[in-house]
N, C-alpha and C positions, 0 to 999 in steps of 0.2 A: 248577841247569847254568849255567854261564858262558859267554861268547860263544866263538865258535873261531878265536882269534886265530893261532894257531901258524905258525910259518912264512910268513905273508902277508907280502908287502912293502911293500904299500900301504897307510898307516893310513885312507886315505880316498879313494874313487874317485868324482869328480862327474860321474854320468852324465845328459849332457846338455849336457856342456860347450864344443859350439859354436853353443847357442842363447844366446838374452840374458841371460836370468837365471843359466845353469850359467855362462855366463862369467866373471859378476861373481862367482863364488864361488869359480871361479879364481881370478880377476886376486888377490883376498880370501888363499885360500889361500897363493900365490906369495908375498905379501907379509909375512904371515905365517911363512911357510917362511924366508924370508929373516934374520928375527930370532930366529928358532927353527929351530935346525937337527936337533931333533928330532922335526919335522914331515915324513911324504912324503906325497905326493897323486901320484894319476894322472888325467887325463883320458881321459873315454869319451865316445863317441858313434858313429855311425852310419856317417861319413864321417870317416876317417884324414886326409884333406890339409885337411878343413873346419880339425881340432883343430890339426893342425901351424901352421894360420894363424893361427888364435886364439893359440893357445901363444906365439907369435913376435909378435904384437898386443900382448899385455897383457905382455910382457917376464919371463915366464916362464921360469926355465932349458931352454937347449935339450935336458937330458937327462932332462927332464918327461914320465914315461911317458906313452904312448897307446894305449888301447886298443879297439879297434873291437865294437860291441855294439849291438844292434838288437833293440829289444821282440819285433818278430815271427819274432824267433831266439829259442828258449830254451835251447838250447847255448850261445851266445853270451853270455845272462846268468850260466850256469852257470859259465862259463869266467870271467868279469869277478868273481862273488862266489868261487872259489877264490884270487882272488889279493888280497882286499879284506879290508879288519876291519871298515869300514863303506863303506855303499853309497849314496851321498847323490845323490838322483835329483830334478832337477828339470823332468822327462820328463813333463807332464800334458796335456790332463785326466786321472787319474790311472785314474780308472773305464774309460778307453777304451788305456790304454799301461801301467797296473801293476800289475797281477793276475799276469801271472807272475812279476814280479820279486819281488813280494812273497812268493810262493809258494815260490820258489826259495832266495829269504834264508830263512824262515822253514826248510827244510827242511836246510837246510845250515850252520846255524849263524851266519848274517854279518849283522849287524848294519847297520840300514835309518834312512833318515831322510829325509822326504819335506817339499812343503810343501802337502799335499791340507788341501783345504775343503770336502772332498764327505762328507759324515757319514754320507749311504744307504751308499755303498762302504766306507767306513773299518767300518762295522756290519759290511759281508759278510764282510769279512777277516778281522775280528773272532771272528766265528762261523767264517769256513772254518779259519784258520792259528793261533789261539791255542795251543790245546794242543800245535801243533806247532813251534812259539818256544818255548815253554816247554821242550819236551824235549831242542830241539838248541840252547839259551841263545841261541837269538838275540834281539836285542832291534829288536822293530821300534817306530820312532816317527812319526808323521802330524805333521802343523802342525805344525814348527819355522819357521816364519815369523811375520811379523806378525800370521798366524792360525796361531798362538795364542798365540804364547810372553811377550808384555808382560805378557797378563789371564791366563793361565795361571799364570804365575812372580808376579805380582804379587799375586792372590789367594795363592799358599801364603806368599810375604813378610807379607803381610800378615796373617795366621793365626799364623806363627810369634811375630811380634811381640805380638799379641792372647794369646797365651797365658804369652807373659812378663811381660807387664802384669798379665793380669787372670784368669790361671790357667784359663782355658778360651776355647773357639774362640769367632767372631760368628758368628750362624746366621744374620743379613742381610747381605748385600753387593752393592754396586752400584758400578760403574764407570762413571765420567763421560770422555767422550773430550773434552779440553779444548781442546786444539790438534793442527792435522793437517793439513800442507803437503806435499804431492805427489799421486800417483796412486797408483790402484788398478792391480795386473798386469794382461797380458792377459788370463794365465792363470788370475789367479782369474775375470775374463768366461769365457771357455772353461770352465770347470771349471761356474761355475752355468748357464749354456747346455748344457751336458751334463747336470745332473743335472735339470733342468728336463723335459730330452725324455727322460730316463730315467721320470719319475715319470709322465709323460703315458702311458706304457706298462705302468705297474708300480704299482697303487696303494699295495702294500706301503712302498715307498720315499719316497712320501709321508707314510706314521705317520711314519715314521722321522726326516721333516726337521721334523715338527711336535713329538716326543718329546723333551724336551729331558735325558731320562735315554737316549737313542737309542743311546750309547757306553756304555750301564753297564748289561750284560745280567742280566736278575734283579731287578736295583734299583728300587725305587718312591719318589722322596723326597716331600719337602713339593709343594703347589701350588705354582707359582711368577709373581712378577708378570709383569705384560707390560710388553712394551717396544717393541710393536707400533704405539704409537699417540702422535704429539705429545701433549707435556705439562710442565705449570709444574712445575719443580723448588724449592717454597719454602725449602727448606735453603739453597739456593744463589743461591736470587735470578733463577733463568734459565729458559729454553726447552729441550729438549732433542726432539732427534728420534727415530727408530729409526735404529741403528747397521748398516750394510749387513755387518758381519760378526760381528754380534752370535748367530746362529744356528748358527755353528760355534763360535764361545769358548768358549759358553754351556755348550755339549754337551761340550767338551774340560775345562771347569774341574768338570764335574758327575763325568767320568770319574777327572779325580785325584783327587776325595774319594772316590770309590769304591776306586779303586784302594789308598787309601791308608785302608781300612776306616774310614772316615766321620769321618775326623778334621777332616771342619768338623761334623760334627754331619748327623743322619738327618733335619732339620729344616731344613738351611739351604736359604737363596733365593740368587738371582743374578742380577743383571738387567744388562745393558749399554744404554747410549745416550749420545748426540753430544750435546754443547753447540753450542745457535747463539744465544746472548744472550739480554740481558735485555729486556724490552717490546712494543710490539709489533713491534718488527724482528725480534726470536729468532722470536716466535710464526710471523709469515710465512715466516720462513727455516725453520724448521720443520716445518711443514706442503708446503713445496715442496719438503723433501729424503724427507716422506715418502712423498709420488705421484713420485718418480724414478725411471725403470725405466731412465735411459741403460747403465748398464752391460749389461745386457741388448741393447740396439738393436747396426743393425751399426756403426753410427758409435764406437759404446766400442772400447776398447783392442785391441789384437791380439796374440796369442801371439808374441813375435819381436822387439814393438817396447816401445820406454821412453822414458825422459826422457833428456835428452842426461848428461854428467856434472856439470856446473855446476847443471842444475835437481836431480839426486839430492844433490849436496850441499848444497843449499838447501833441504833439504826437513826435516822434524823432524815430531814429535808428543810428545805427552802428556795420559795417562790419570791420574784420580784417584779411586782406589778406596776407598770408605767402607763401614766395617761397623761393626754395631753387634751385640752380645750379645742374652740375653732379658732384665737387666737395664737396658735402655738404654744400656750405656758403649756410647763410640763410639772411632773409632780411622781415622785418613785415610794414607794411603801415596799418593804419585805414581811412575808410571814413564812414562820418556822417552825415547828415541831422537835420534839428533844428523845422520839419515840423511832421505830419504822413507821410506816405510813401505813400499811395495810391491816397491820393489829396493834400495836402499843398505842399510837396514838388515834387512830379510830377506835378502839374502848372508850377512850378516855373523852373522846368528842362528841359522842354520841351520850355516854352516861352524861355530860353534861349539861349538851341539850334536854334532856328529858327533866333535869332538875329544872333548870333555867323556865321552862313552861309553866312547874309547880311552883315556885318558891317568888320567882318574880313578873310572869308573865301569866301570872293566874287570870286577871281582869281582860286578856285578849281576847277578841272574836272567834269565833269559830269558822272551818275552813279547810283548804287546803292549801298549806302554806311553804315557804321554801325557809329553812332557818336565818336566814338574811331577813327576812321580812317581818318574821315571827320574832324571830330573838334580838336581832342586830346589837344595839349597846352592852345589853344587859347581858349576852352568851360570851361577846369577846371580854369582857369583864372576867366572868367564870374560866374561860380558856387561860388568861393569861396566871391568874388565881394559883389555879388547881392542876390545869391539864397540860401544863409543857408545852405550851404553845406564846411565841411572842409578836406583836404588830406593829411596827414600826416604821417611822418617817426613815428616809435615804437621801443623802446629798446627794444631787444629782452630778 
């Protein structure tokens, strides 16, 4: 069954539009709407006065609809869903504020996208609501920001080219983040703290965090390579450090493989690392990053805070994704973004994911998906045309 879009006035409702990231999403959609009159969106949140102030500050049209909705008021969330083709939520940590919204979207056939990087909660939602979403036609998409779109879609892009070139997928894939300028979001830090607090109380959460296939229920793949310690990459001649987003990105990549009926192979392995450079300096940087706990500290970024416009626009990132098949043949691609990862690029990615659901993939079936499995090439196309991302083959 496809999503229930009949008679709904809003393509996208940005829930949390008065928050830092939600405001960026609303501003981006307002700019997209100015260039494409076929786009409609609303701004939703707890306080209509704050929403009205943000609407004016970002220069959105004065007739942009405002909707009062509160995570603690299920009736208000149901009303929001009744008017929205896609609910785009930036209200996290999702394990604290998102469960009712996912349930209501699944029950009402309303599409849903978020920025979640909380795998234990995501698994809980899969177990609780996937069957309902399939029946209602709701497409539920987690992790539609820097975690995990560049990596999930990057591996998909690599595997598509591998099948074209070699006639088979690449069984061994690694991502090396080569460049990254910008800050992680306060929401990422808050989600990490909430997850650690929950894991302290519930050991099953810790098991989900450790399991690379936690988001692929019933699937047990090959033993995965470790990315938890500094290492030297002989092929690239550089040192690599553990990448802070790898615990969520790797799980989403494996879920995409699971949802696509093991299109990457049942023996597929995947790892992500962050490049720190060659020689002793690179090694020292890798070891320092491996022991860095600043994201968990009280001095880390706070929800609702973020960089200036100038800092966002000066940010960027680039990931090199390298794959090999069982014959040893290799293929490389790069994925890059033209804004800081945590805010500027993320706000564009989640907006385009929502628009892709409405305009290109309205016929896709219900369920709890990844961006790669549900949106695939259609989202890659939108991101390259509108959101400053680039997906390109790289000469080995």
